BABADREN-158402 format. One line per 8 residues: number of its first residue (from 1); for each residue x, y, z of N, C-alpha, C. Coordinates in steps of 0.02 Angstrom, whole numbers. Layout:
<atoms>
NUM = X/Y/Z/X/Y/Z/X/Y/Z; ...;
</atoms>
This chain:
<atoms>
1 = -82/142/-30/-113/177/23/-170/133/47; -179/134/118/-221/81/141/-261/102/202; -303/57/226/-350/74/279/-354/16/327; -358/31/392/-375/-19/442/-449/-14/454; -485/-68/444/-557/-67/448/-580/-80/519; -640/-58/536/-663/-62/606/-659/-131/636; -676/-183/597/-675/-250/627/-606/-280/630; -554/-240/613/-486/-261/627/-468/-248/700;
9 = -507/-206/734/-496/-194/804/-523/-252/845; -500/-258/907/-525/-312/950/-599/-302/964; -637/-353/956/-709/-351/968/-726/-394/1030; -781/-380/1062/-802/-424/1117/-812/-495/1092; -790/-543/1131/-798/-613/1111/-871/-631/1103; -886/-665/1049/-954/-690/1039/-956/-765/1049; -900/-793/1070/-896/-865/1081/-834/-880/1122; -812/-940/1121/-756/-961/1163/-689/-943/1133;
17 = -686/-929/1068/-622/-915/1036/-606/-841/1036; -542/-826/1046/-520/-756/1048/-527/-725/979; -538/-659/978/-545/-625/914/-479/-628/875; -484/-646/811/-426/-650/767/-431/-592/718; -388/-540/726/-391/-483/680/-363/-503/612; -378/-463/561/-349/-479/495/-277/-459/491; -253/-417/538/-183/-398/539/-161/-383/610; -97/-398/624/-66/-377/687/7/-361/670;
25 = 32/-303/690/101/-284/673/152/-330/706; 209/-339/671/262/-384/694/314/-345/734; 293/-318/790/337/-279/833/359/-323/891; 425/-328/901/450/-369/956/482/-326/1010; 508/-357/1063/533/-321/1120/592/-276/1102; 633/-298/1053/690/-256/1034/667/-191/1000; 612/-195/962/584/-135/931/560/-87/985; 527/-113/1036/502/-71/1090/559/-40/1129;
33 = 613/-78/1139/672/-50/1173/701/8/1135; 701/3/1068/728/58/1027/685/121/1034; 619/112/1040/576/171/1050/592/203/1117; 601/162/1168/617/189/1235/683/228/1233; 732/201/1197/797/236/1191/788/305/1159; 746/307/1107/734/371/1074/701/419/1122; 651/395/1159/616/439/1206/663/465/1260; 710/423/1280/758/443/1332/814/487/1305;
41 = 823/488/1239/879/523/1209/871/599/1210; 809/623/1214/797/694/1211/785/719/1140; 795/676/1090/780/695/1020/729/645/992; 666/666/989/613/620/969/584/634/900; 601/691/871/575/706/805/624/681/752; 620/707/691/661/680/637/736/690/651; 773/636/648/844/640/663/882/579/639; 926/553/681/972/500/661/934/436/643;
49 = 879/421/677/842/360/663/807/364/595; 783/423/577/753/431/511/806/419/457; 865/447/467/919/436/419/936/362/414; 937/328/472/953/256/472/900/216/436; 836/235/446/782/201/411/788/212/336; 802/272/314/810/287/243/868/246/213; 923/241/250/980/201/226/961/127/222; 922/103/270/901/33/270/855/18/210;
57 = 810/64/194/766/56/136/808/57/72; 856/102/68/900/104/9/937/38/1; 960/10/57/995/-54/54/949/-110/34; 887/-110/59/839/-163/45/817/-162/-28; 806/-103/-55/778/-97/-122/831/-83/-176; 887/-56/-155/937/-35/-204/923/33/-234; 875/70/-205/858/135/-234/912/186/-218; 917/238/-259/968/289/-250/951/336/-193;
65 = 888/357/-190/866/404/-138/805/375/-103; 805/376/-37/747/357/3/729/415/48; 667/439/44/646/499/80/588/480/125; 599/482/190/548/462/238/499/520/249; 435/502/254/382/550/266/332/521/316; 285/562/338/240/541/391/186/493/368; 176/486/303/129/437/275/143/429/201; 120/374/172/125/366/100/81/417/64;
73 = 25/435/95/-18/487/67/19/553/62; 56/571/115/97/631/113/149/625/58; 177/565/50/227/555/-3/197/566/-72; 136/542/-83/104/553/-148/90/627/-159; 69/662/-106/57/733/-112/121/770/-132; 177/753/-99/240/786/-116/261/772/-187; 253/710/-210/274/692/-278/230/728/-329; 165/729/-319/121/766/-365/142/839/-369;
81 = 156/869/-310/179/938/-308/246/945/-343; 292/899/-326/359/902/-354/361/895/-429; 314/858/-457/310/849/-530/268/903/-564; 238/947/-524/200/1003/-553/132/983/-579; 102/930/-552/36/909/-574/-16/958/-548; -59/983/-594/-108/1033/-573/-166/1038/-621; -202/1093/-619/-262/1103/-661/-248/1091/-735; -294/1055/-767/-288/1038/-837/-251/974/-851;
89 = -217/947/-800/-180/884/-809/-225/824/-795; -210/769/-827/-244/705/-814/-194/655/-787; -216/616/-738/-174/565/-707/-209/498/-714; -175/450/-745/-202/382/-753/-187/340/-692; -239/309/-665/-230/265/-607/-290/218/-604; -284/159/-573/-343/117/-565/-393/148/-516; -455/132/-524/-505/149/-474/-503/100/-416; -478/40/-428/-473/-10/-376/-407/2/-337;
97 = -409/54/-296/-352/75/-256/-379/110/-194; -334/125/-148/-356/164/-90/-368/236/-112; -419/268/-84/-445/331/-110/-396/389/-103; -345/382/-61/-301/440/-49/-268/464/-113; -247/418/-156/-214/439/-218/-260/483/-260; -321/460/-269/-369/498/-311/-389/563/-277; -398/561/-210/-412/623/-174/-359/675/-188; -296/654/-185/-241/702/-194/-238/728/-266;
105 = -253/685/-314/-255/708/-384/-308/763/-391; -367/751/-361/-421/800/-365/-403/864/-327; -373/857/-268/-354/915/-229/-300/957/-264; -260/925/-307/-210/961/-346/-242/999/-404; -306/988/-415/-340/1020/-471/-337/981/-535; -307/921/-532/-301/879/-591/-361/832/-596; -363/793/-649/-419/748/-661/-395/676/-662; -425/633/-620/-408/562/-622/-442/528/-681;
113 = -406/488/-718/-434/446/-770/-424/373/-749; -479/337/-740/-475/270/-712/-461/217/-764; -413/173/-747/-394/117/-789/-426/54/-760; -450/9/-801/-474/-55/-776/-415/-99/-757; -429/-152/-720/-378/-198/-696/-391/-268/-723; -340/-310/-720/-350/-380/-736/-401/-410/-688; -444/-452/-713/-499/-479/-671/-473/-519/-612; -415/-551/-618/-393/-597/-566/-330/-575/-528;
121 = -288/-532/-558/-230/-506/-519/-245/-438/-489; -296/-404/-514/-317/-338/-493/-265/-284/-507; -222/-296/-556/-172/-247/-575/-182/-226/-648; -163/-163/-663/-170/-138/-731/-110/-162/-773; -119/-159/-837/-67/-180/-885/-46/-122/-928; 10/-130/-963/33/-79/-1009/-18/-66/-1064; -50/-119/-1086/-101/-112/-1139/-160/-70/-1114; -183/-84/-1053/-238/-45/-1025/-220/29/-1018;
129 = -158/41/-997/-135/109/-988/-132/146/-1055; -102/114/-1105/-91/147/-1169/-158/166/-1201; -208/125/-1193/-274/140/-1222/-306/202/-1192; -284/220/-1131/-316/275/-1095/-278/340/-1100; -219/340/-1130/-178/401/-1134/-211/452/-1180; -212/514/-1158/-236/570/-1198/-181/623/-1202; -191/675/-1243/-141/729/-1245/-131/764/-1178; -179/759/-1133/-174/792/-1068/-146/748/-1013;
137 = -129/685/-1029/-104/640/-979/-33/661/-959; -24/676/-895/40/701/-871/73/655/-820; 38/602/-799/66/556/-749/29/490/-751; 65/436/-738/36/369/-731/52/343/-661; 1/322/-624/10/295/-556/-18/223/-554; 22/173/-573/0/104/-569/8/78/-497; -29/26/-480/-31/1/-411/-8/-71/-408; 46/-84/-370/65/-152/-352/15/-177/-301;
145 = -13/-236/-312/-73/-255/-273/-61/-315/-227; -75/-305/-163/-77/-358/-112/-9/-390/-98; 44/-364/-129/111/-392/-121/140/-420/-185; 99/-423/-237/123/-445/-303/147/-384/-342; 203/-390/-379/227/-332/-417/196/-328/-486; 189/-268/-511/169/-255/-580/224/-275/-628; 206/-283/-692/255/-290/-745/277/-220/-765; 327/-195/-729/348/-126/-740/388/-117/-804;
153 = 419/-170/-830/456/-163/-893/410/-137/-949; 352/-170/-956/307/-150/-1010/274/-83/-996; 258/-70/-933/227/-5/-916/276/52/-928; 338/43/-907/388/95/-918/402/106/-992; 398/53/-1031/409/60/-1103/355/104/-1134; 292/92/-1115/237/134/-1141/246/206/-1117; 262/215/-1054/269/282/-1027/325/320/-1061; 381/286/-1073/438/319/-1106/420/339/-1177;
161 = 384/295/-1212/364/309/-1281/320/371/-1286; 280/382/-1234/234/440/-1234/262/499/-1195; 321/491/-1165/351/546/-1127/313/564/-1064; 286/514/-1029/246/526/-969/281/495/-909; 291/532/-855/322/502/-795/276/451/-762; 308/405/-725/272/353/-687/290/359/-614; 241/356/-571/251/350/-499/216/287/-475; 254/239/-451/226/175/-431/196/179/-361;
169 = 133/159/-354/103/151/-287/126/82/-263; 179/84/-221/209/22/-195/191/12/-122; 133/38/-101/113/33/-31/112/-38/-6; 96/-86/-50/90/-157/-30/153/-198/-44; 205/-166/-71/256/-205/-107/325/-208/-75; 332/-192/-11/398/-196/19/419/-269/25; 473/-286/-9/496/-356/-13/477/-390/-78; 436/-358/-119/418/-386/-184/475/-378/-234;
177 = 483/-429/-277/533/-427/-331/498/-439/-397; 517/-401/-448/495/-414/-516/557/-433/-557; 556/-494/-583/614/-521/-620/678/-511/-579; 673/-528/-515/730/-528/-468/754/-458/-450; 716/-407/-467/735/-337/-451/684/-310/-401; 706/-282/-345/659/-254/-297/617/-198/-326; 554/-197/-308/511/-140/-326/542/-78/-296; 545/-24/-335/572/39/-310/646/49/-323;
185 = 680/0/-353/751/8/-364/766/64/-414; 723/71/-464/731/124/-514/666/161/-521; 670/220/-552/610/261/-559/590/291/-493; 525/303/-484/498/333/-423/441/289/-397; 445/270/-334/394/227/-303/382/251/-232; 323/238/-206/304/259/-139/282/198/-98; 318/185/-43/300/132/3/259/160/61; 215/118/89/180/135/150/209/96/208;
193 = 215/130/266/237/98/328/181/105/380; 120/107/357/61/114/400/51/51/442; 4/53/488/-1/2/540/-8/-69/515; -41/-81/458/-53/-150/436/0/-176/388; 50/-134/371/98/-154/320/149/-204/345; 184/-237/299/234/-288/317/287/-260/363; 306/-198/353/349/-160/398/311/-97/417; 305/-83/482/265/-26/503/305/20/549;
201 = 291/84/542/314/134/590/253/166/624; 199/130/627/133/152/651/99/193/597; 128/249/579/110/287/520/176/307/487; 177/309/422/239/329/388/240/306/316; 287/333/279/296/313/210/366/328/187; 386/299/131/452/309/102/443/322/27; 473/375/3/477/387/-69/546/364/-93; 547/320/-142/610/298/-173/614/328/-243;
209 = 671/357/-260/679/386/-327/752/386/-348; 763/381/-413/831/388/-439/841/456/-472; 793/501/-463/795/568/-492/825/615/-441; 888/636/-452/923/678/-403/887/744/-390; 865/777/-442/832/842/-434/766/835/-397; 727/783/-414/664/772/-379/676/756/-306; 726/714/-291/741/696/-222/758/757/-180; 800/801/-207/818/861/-171/757/904/-156;
217 = 713/909/-205/653/950/-196/605/919/-145; 598/852/-147/552/819/-101/577/825/-29; 642/820/-19/669/828/49/654/898/75; 657/947/31/643/1016/51/568/1025/64; 527/998/20/454/1007/26/426/973/88; 457/918/111/429/883/169/437/922/233; 480/974/233/492/1012/295/492/1087/279; 432/1113/263/418/1184/256/451/1217/196;
225 = 488/1179/155/524/1210/100/590/1240/121; 613/1223/182/676/1250/207/735/1217/174; 789/1254/168/850/1228/140/885/1178/185; 867/1176/250/895/1128/297/843/1114/350; 837/1051/372/788/1035/424/819/1044/493; 779/1034/544/801/1046/613/861/1003/631; 861/940/610/916/895/627/980/917/593; 976/939/530/1035/965/495/1065/1022/535;
233 = 1023/1068/556/1048/1128/590/1078/1110/658; 1049/1059/691/1073/1039/757/1138/999/752; 1139/950/706/1195/903/706/1252/923/660; 1239/965/612/1291/982/564/1314/1055/572; 1293/1088/624/1318/1154/639/1295/1208/591; 1241/1197/555/1218/1248/509/1185/1304/547; 1184/1362/517/1153/1419/549/1079/1405/562; 1053/1428/619/982/1415/635/933/1452/589;
241 = 958/1502/553/913/1542/512/907/1514/441; 892/1449/435/882/1419/369/825/1453/333; 832/1461/269/783/1499/231/735/1453/192; 675/1478/181/627/1443/139/647/1453/66; 659/1398/33/677/1400/-39/612/1404/-80; 561/1368/-57/494/1371/-86/445/1348/-32; 382/1369/-35/334/1347/16/328/1271/17; 330/1243/77/326/1171/83/275/1149/135;
249 = 282/1087/158/233/1057/203/268/1032/267; 230/1003/312/257/975/374/243/900/373; 283/863/334/271/793/322/329/749/346; 370/774/391/427/735/414/405/679/461; 445/626/463/431/568/507/473/574/570; 444/565/630/483/568/692/529/507/702; 583/517/738/628/462/754/593/406/794; 547/424/838/516/372/879/470/328/838;
257 = 451/350/778/416/306/731/467/267/689; 517/303/664/565/272/618/600/212/649; 615/215/714/654/161/745/614/95/746; 547/99/744/507/38/741/521/-1/677; 528/36/622/536/3/557/604/-26/545; 656/0/578/724/-22/565/733/-96/583; 709/-115/642/715/-184/663/674/-232/620; 614/-210/600/572/-253/557/604/-263/488;
265 = 637/-210/463/671/-217/399/726/-270/403; 760/-273/459/811/-324/468/782/-395/468; 717/-400/486/684/-466/489/638/-478/430; 638/-433/380/587/-434/328/585/-500/290; 642/-527/272/643/-590/235/608/-646/273; 622/-651/338/591/-702/379/516/-689/388; 499/-626/398/428/-609/407/388/-624/344; 415/-606/286/380/-619/223/377/-693/207;
273 = 429/-730/226/428/-803/216/372/-835/257; 362/-811/318/307/-837/359/240/-820/327; 233/-759/301/172/-741/266/159/-787/207; 212/-802/170/204/-845/111/180/-914/130; 206/-941/184/185/-1007/207/111/-1009/226; 89/-958/262/18/-953/281/-26/-945/220; -3/-903/173/-42/-892/112/-49/-957/72; 3/-998/72/-1/-1061/36/-54/-1107/66;
281 = -61/-1106/133/-114/-1146/164/-183/-1124/140; -193/-1058/137/-257/-1032/111/-267/-1054/39; -215/-1045/-2/-221/-1061/-73/-238/-1134/-84; -207/-1178/-45/-220/-1250/-51/-293/-1265/-32; -318/-1231/18/-386/-1245/42/-440/-1218/-5; -427/-1160/-36/-479/-1127/-75/-472/-1137/-150; -419/-1169/-171/-405/-1174/-242/-458/-1211/-282; -493/-1258/-252/-543/-1298/-287/-614/-1278/-270;
289 = -623/-1224/-232/-690/-1204/-212/-723/-1161/-265; -788/-1169/-275/-825/-1129/-323/-850/-1064/-293; -857/-1062/-226/-887/-1004/-194/-836/-951/-174; -773/-970/-171/-719/-925/-150/-663/-929/-202; -639/-872/-224/-588/-872/-276/-530/-826/-255; -472/-853/-237/-415/-810/-220/-391/-772/-281; -352/-719/-269/-321/-683/-325/-273/-729/-361; -265/-718/-426/-217/-756/-466/-146/-730/-454;
297 = -98/-773/-462/-27/-756/-457/-2/-736/-526; 31/-679/-534/57/-660/-600/101/-714/-629; 99/-722/-696/136/-776/-730/210/-760/-737; 228/-696/-737/298/-678/-748/339/-692/-684; 405/-698/-691/447/-711/-632/442/-655/-581; 429/-673/-519/424/-623/-466/428/-656/-398; 437/-614/-346/431/-636/-277/375/-595/-246; 327/-630/-218/267/-600/-189/281/-583/-115;
305 = 264/-523/-93/274/-503/-24/218/-526/22; 163/-549/-6/105/-572/32/85/-523/87; 77/-461/66/51/-410/112/-20/-428/133; -61/-449/86/-130/-467/99/-147/-533/66; -194/-570/96/-224/-627/61/-296/-609/48; -311/-599/-16/-377/-575/-38/-413/-630/-77; -476/-639/-62/-519/-684/-100/-578/-644/-127; -609/-672/-178/-673/-645/-203/-729/-692/-183;
313 = -780/-666/-151/-839/-706/-133/-884/-709/-194; -892/-768/-222/-930/-776/-284/-1004/-777/-266; -1033/-717/-263/-1101/-709/-238/-1152/-743/-284; -1134/-755/-347/-1181/-790/-391/-1195/-861/-367; -1150/-888/-326/-1158/-957/-301/-1181/-959/-228; -1194/-900/-199/-1213/-897/-128/-1278/-858/-119; -1311/-870/-64/-1373/-835/-48/-1359/-775/-3; -1296/-758/8/-1279/-700/48/-1233/-654/7;
321 = -1230/-591/28/-1186/-542/-5/-1116/-546/25; -1071/-510/-6/-1003/-506/22/-1004/-477/92; -1042/-423/103/-1044/-391/168/-1073/-438/221; -1123/-478/202/-1151/-527/248/-1101/-583/263; -1062/-601/214/-1009/-651/224/-959/-625/276; -939/-562/270/-892/-532/317/-922/-529/387; -986/-514/391/-1020/-510/455/-1022/-579/488; -1033/-630/449/-1034/-698/478/-966/-718/506;
329 = -913/-697/473/-846/-710/500/-836/-670/564; -859/-609/565/-852/-567/625/-888/-599/684; -946/-628/671/-985/-661/724/-948/-722/751; -900/-748/712/-858/-804/735/-791/-778/761; -789/-713/777/-729/-681/803/-670/-684/755; -684/-676/691/-632/-673/640/-639/-607/603; -586/-567/604/-586/-502/572/-570/-508/498; -594/-460/460/-581/-458/388/-569/-385/368;
337 = -546/-375/306/-537/-309/279/-566/-306/209; -565/-246/180/-591/-237/112/-541/-192/75; -505/-222/27/-452/-185/-9/-461/-194/-84; -502/-154/-118/-533/-94/-94/-602/-89/-125; -644/-46/-97/-703/-24/-133/-680/24/-187; -700/12/-249/-677/54/-304/-691/128/-289; -643/171/-307/-649/242/-291/-713/271/-319; -730/253/-381/-789/284/-411/-854/259/-381;
345 = -851/212/-334/-910/190/-297/-921/232/-234; -873/272/-214/-880/315/-155/-926/374/-172; -962/398/-122/-1013/449/-131/-988/510/-171; -932/538/-150/-907/599/-183/-897/588/-257; -866/531/-275/-850/518/-345/-910/493/-384; -956/458/-351/-1019/439/-384/-1055/501/-409; -1054/553/-369/-1092/613/-385/-1057/660/-433; -991/652/-443/-954/701/-481/-920/675/-544;
353 = -908/610/-548/-876/583/-608/-930/576/-661; -922/611/-716/-974/614/-767/-959/572/-829; -895/553/-839/-879/516/-900/-903/444/-895; -907/412/-952/-929/342/-956/-876/297/-925; -896/257/-876/-850/211/-842/-866/138/-856; -901/126/-911/-921/58/-928/-861/13/-942; -803/43/-957/-743/2/-970/-714/-29/-907; -739/-8/-848/-713/-34/-785/-749/-98/-763;
361 = -760/-141/-810/-799/-202/-797/-766/-245/-743; -701/-258/-748/-667/-301/-700/-663/-267/-631; -652/-202/-632/-650/-164/-569/-717/-170/-532; -771/-160/-568/-837/-162/-537/-853/-231/-510; -837/-282/-548/-852/-351/-526/-815/-367/-462; -751/-349/-460/-712/-365/-401/-730/-322/-340; -746/-259/-352/-760/-214/-296/-817/-239/-252; -864/-273/-282/-922/-299/-244/-909/-366/-211;
369 = -850/-396/-222/-839/-465/-199/-775/-474/-158; -734/-423/-151/-669/-430/-118/-675/-437/-43; -635/-482/-14/-628/-489/58/-555/-505/73; -527/-470/122/-459/-484/145/-463/-527/208; -431/-584/205/-432/-631/262/-371/-618/307; -374/-641/370/-318/-629/415/-252/-658/388; -199/-618/392/-133/-640/370/-80/-595/404; -44/-624/450/12/-588/482/59/-640/512;
377 = 123/-624/519/173/-675/538/161/-709/604; 128/-677/652/116/-708/716/60/-759/715; 24/-764/660/-29/-814/654/2/-884/657; -36/-930/684/-15/-1001/686/-52/-1039/631; -28/-1099/617/-63/-1142/570/-135/-1155/594; -143/-1160/660/-210/-1171/687/-255/-1112/674; -228/-1051/676/-268/-992/659/-293/-995/587; -248/-1014/542/-268/-1019/471/-321/-1073/462;
385 = -311/-1129/494/-361/-1183/488/-429/-1161/515; -427/-1120/568/-489/-1094/596/-526/-1050/545; -489/-1006/510/-520/-964/459/-547/-1006/402; -506/-1054/379/-527/-1098/324/-591/-1135/343; -593/-1161/403/-652/-1198/426/-713/-1154/427; -705/-1092/452/-762/-1046/456/-786/-1028/386; -740/-1014/340/-759/-996/271/-797/-1054/239; -772/-1114/247/-805/-1172/216/-874/-1184/247;
393 = -879/-1175/312/-944/-1185/345/-995/-1133/321; -974/-1070/315/-1019/-1017/294/-1040/-1028/221; -993/-1044/178/-1010/-1052/107/-1052/-1114/96; -1039/-1167/132/-1079/-1228/125/-1151/-1216/146; -1159/-1182/203/-1226/-1170/229/-1266/-1121/186; -1230/-1077/150/-1264/-1026/110/-1260/-1038/35; -1239/-1098/16/-1233/-1113/-56/-1302/-1117/-87; -1306/-1092/-149/-1369/-1095/-186/-1381/-1165/-213;
</atoms>
């Protein structure tokens, strides 16, 4: 789950160079034509295009069930509800994540228990998870970070041994492979299709699961708890008086959103390959710098989706803070993001989390230093060199 930050929007030029956002969606003319066709069709809400998108995700990931929803946040809400997470339950998840997951855990009446992350990959491990399990732990929500996949083999082994379900936050991981297996192929995972993601429907999400019973319930819960949605009743001749099986929500994805993602999914390999090439330019430039430290690449076999290129600003070596570093880039018409400020650093959680969080040493260190640099397929090599040059100039001028 993710956020578009204010300086990702176009800003007034402060110099001769055009503003470079940290993200721009990869929407082409054919995608726009598909939206127009949907608008002209007379059916603009959930229908054939949503089904096509779900089938495309199933084909891409190999998952058994793909359930489209209006956001990944909505998807997490449905899964928490579908698994019966509620008061008295504890859910293990990193604090270094987008706040929506933790918000939903709290809104369900459950308690989030924060796991620390690896200092350099920003992902949790099976060992970190197992140390935090209590008798009240009812769910584990690990986070695939920036496009790199978690070691799910070891995490699933721990979860199975303790009899605890796992829901993967795969918001960043569309196109990621762990040991040559797509994220989301087995178990339950939630992808985001929000505006900055590798594939976007403007807003949207996909739940992937191999649990037949859970999939049936999630499809029902996303549309009022009805036994059939509007498209089923229209296209399959079902009676219009579909009944509520259980109270549900209004989390369906419209066709005019879904059709945007279908074309991008067909281009995903090429789009992610372009991201990887740009990321390599950054890695080559910053690999030997003391003031900037990119995230580490996991040692196990994997394919990185390069959703984000994140560096840590080593403030111990600079006379400026991370926020001042971001402001200096903004003044050079270069946008940045922050993925993420640790959840327990937000006002609501600062004031209400009472347990000792001293074990979150790596989370805290990174939360104060993270910066997301521009990375999207339409960037040119010259754009990357411009960012690299600006970063080097800022760090050189502000070096201690």
